[in-house]
C-alpha positions as a printed Julia matrix, in Angstrom:
195×3 Matrix{Float64}:
   0.0     0.0     0.0
   1.03    3.59   -0.52
   1.25    6.12    2.29
  -1.8     5.92    4.5
  -3.49    9.07    5.76
  -6.11    8.71    8.48
  -9.35   10.46    7.49
  -9.84   13.5     9.69
 -12.91   14.63   11.62
 -13.9    17.14    8.93
 -14.14   14.36    6.37
 -17.01   12.82    8.36
 -18.62   16.1     9.48
 -20.73   16.35    6.31
 -23.87   14.98    4.7
 -23.62   11.15    4.84
 -24.61   10.91    1.17
 -21.43   12.79    0.26
 -19.28   10.95    2.78
 -20.59    7.56    1.6
 -19.46    8.02   -2.0
 -16.07    9.32   -0.89
 -15.55    6.38    1.5
 -15.46    4.05   -1.49
 -11.9     2.75   -2.02
 -10.75    3.99    1.38
  -9.28    1.32    3.67
 -10.63    0.07    7.0
  -7.54   -0.75    9.03
  -7.26   -2.66   12.27
  -4.12   -2.42   14.41
  -3.63   -6.2    14.32
  -2.91   -6.06   10.58
  -6.36   -6.73    9.13
  -7.34   -4.33    6.37
  -9.91   -4.11    3.61
 -10.85   -1.68    0.89
 -14.36   -0.23    1.3
 -16.34   -1.21   -1.81
 -19.99   -0.84   -0.69
 -21.76    1.66    1.57
 -25.2     3.03    2.44
 -26.12    6.48    3.78
 -28.65    7.0     6.58
 -30.02   10.5     7.12
 -31.39   10.66   10.67
 -34.71   12.36   11.37
 -35.56   12.72    7.66
 -34.95    9.04    6.89
 -37.5     6.49    8.12
 -34.97    3.67    7.61
 -32.39    5.25    9.95
 -31.94    4.06   13.53
 -31.95    7.73   14.52
 -35.29    8.49   12.86
 -37.31    8.48   16.09
 -34.67   10.25   18.16
 -31.91    9.41   20.57
 -32.05    6.23   22.66
 -29.51    4.28   24.7
 -29.03    1.95   21.74
 -28.33    4.6    19.09
 -26.71    7.31   21.26
 -23.38    7.05   19.41
 -25.12    8.16   16.19
 -25.87   11.5    17.87
 -22.28   12.03   19.01
 -19.26   13.5    17.24
 -18.53   12.62   13.63
 -15.81   10.09   12.96
 -16.89    7.58   15.59
 -18.15    4.06   14.96
 -21.77    3.19   15.72
 -22.01   -0.58   16.24
 -25.36   -2.29   16.71
 -26.81   -5.79   16.9
 -29.06   -6.52   13.92
 -32.05   -8.87   13.94
 -30.74  -10.45   17.15
 -28.08  -12.26   15.13
 -25.11  -10.15   14.02
 -23.18   -6.91   14.41
 -23.12   -4.07   11.86
 -21.25   -0.76   11.93
 -21.69    2.8    10.72
 -19.28    5.7    10.49
 -21.0     8.6    12.27
 -21.29   11.72   10.11
 -22.67   15.24   10.28
 -22.98   17.44   13.34
 -23.5    16.4    16.97
 -27.17   15.52   17.58
 -27.87   15.07   13.86
 -27.94   11.25   13.99
 -26.59   10.49   10.51
 -24.06    7.98    9.29
 -22.76    5.56    6.68
 -23.19    1.81    6.94
 -20.09   -0.13    5.87
 -21.61   -2.88    3.7
 -18.65   -4.5     1.98
 -14.86   -4.68    1.91
 -12.31   -6.22   -0.43
  -9.87   -7.93    1.98
  -6.28   -6.71    1.65
  -4.2    -7.95    4.58
  -4.68  -10.22    7.57
  -6.73  -12.74    5.62
  -5.63  -15.62    7.86
  -7.12  -13.85   10.88
 -10.3   -13.08    8.93
 -10.58  -16.73    7.85
 -10.19  -17.85   11.46
 -12.96  -15.44   12.48
 -15.22  -16.75    9.7
 -14.49  -20.48    9.65
 -17.61  -21.34    7.63
 -16.61  -18.99    4.8
 -15.47  -20.98    1.77
 -14.25  -18.16   -0.51
 -12.07  -15.18    0.32
 -14.32  -12.94   -1.75
 -17.06  -13.62    0.81
 -15.02  -12.78    3.93
 -16.3    -9.18    4.16
 -19.17   -9.31    1.69
 -22.07   -7.75    3.58
 -22.15   -5.72    6.82
 -22.43   -8.67    9.24
 -19.65  -10.65    7.58
 -17.47   -7.54    7.55
 -17.88   -7.1    11.31
 -17.3   -10.79   11.97
 -14.13  -10.86    9.84
 -12.78   -7.77   11.63
 -13.88   -8.86   15.11
 -16.13   -5.81   15.49
 -18.78   -6.26   18.18
 -20.64   -4.13   20.7
 -17.46   -3.24   22.58
 -16.45   -1.16   19.55
 -19.53    1.08   19.73
 -18.2     4.63   20.05
 -14.68    3.8    18.84
 -13.0     6.91   17.45
 -11.96    6.22   13.84
  -9.91    9.43   13.76
  -7.93    8.84   16.97
  -7.74    5.09   16.33
  -9.26    4.05   19.65
  -9.9     0.3    19.8
  -7.34   -0.02   17.01
  -9.66    0.89   14.12
  -9.15    3.66   11.57
 -10.2     4.43    8.03
  -7.33    5.59    5.86
  -6.75    6.98    2.41
  -3.97    5.1     0.62
  -4.16    7.23   -2.52
  -6.7     5.09   -4.39
  -9.4     7.51   -5.59
 -13.1     6.91   -5.15
 -14.72    5.73   -8.39
 -15.72    8.61  -10.67
 -19.08    6.92  -11.26
 -20.03    4.62   -8.4
 -23.1     2.45   -8.92
 -26.1     3.92   -7.03
 -29.06    1.74   -6.0
 -31.73    1.59   -3.34
 -30.62    0.34    0.06
 -30.73   -3.33    1.02
 -32.51   -5.12    3.88
 -34.81   -2.29    4.99
 -38.59   -1.94    5.04
 -38.94    1.87    5.21
 -37.75    4.53    2.75
 -36.89    1.76    0.32
 -36.83    3.97   -2.76
 -33.93    6.2    -1.74
 -30.9     5.58   -4.01
 -28.48    5.91   -1.09
 -26.44    2.74   -1.58
 -23.23    3.01   -3.59
 -20.63    0.5    -4.65
 -17.5     0.21   -6.73
 -18.5    -0.88  -10.25
 -17.63   -4.48  -11.05
 -16.17   -5.29   -7.65
 -16.78   -8.95   -6.67
 -16.96   -8.19   -2.92
 -20.27   -6.32   -2.86
 -23.15   -7.97   -1.04
 -25.77   -7.81   -3.76
 -25.92   -6.66   -7.38
């Protein structure tokens, strides 16, 4: 990889629809050597987005979403698996970007050990739950500061630009606000969760 620059707080302190597209091709990096290129994301827009966890206001579960930008909001989904969002916007806005898919780069042996049932490397981080499992992200990471690197997680720019024309579709796995085209992915990448 080229020189890695940790994304700063200002990067996240914007509309999640802008942040989401610019997160494509950035790298999620864990201090233990696991890394993956972000290839699929979804934006969630707080009080104006019925699909967002923050839509009905702040609760104990979603409190991190209302905190400072650049933190990680981790939640348990459908009582089965963990998912994570990069918090965006201003404090109390409740907006963020769901990390939906990564192309694994380094630390694949550790990812394979974390996902023993996975038969193909292209599936290690394909989808938000698999991504969290492969990276060992669980509820203890809720509130981790991606800028300061607390809990050993950061998102870095290694010089690979975001795609000029990312594919935009409606979001996946939601029952409200289903028509919003707020899911983006890197064209042709085999690590996205769904075409």
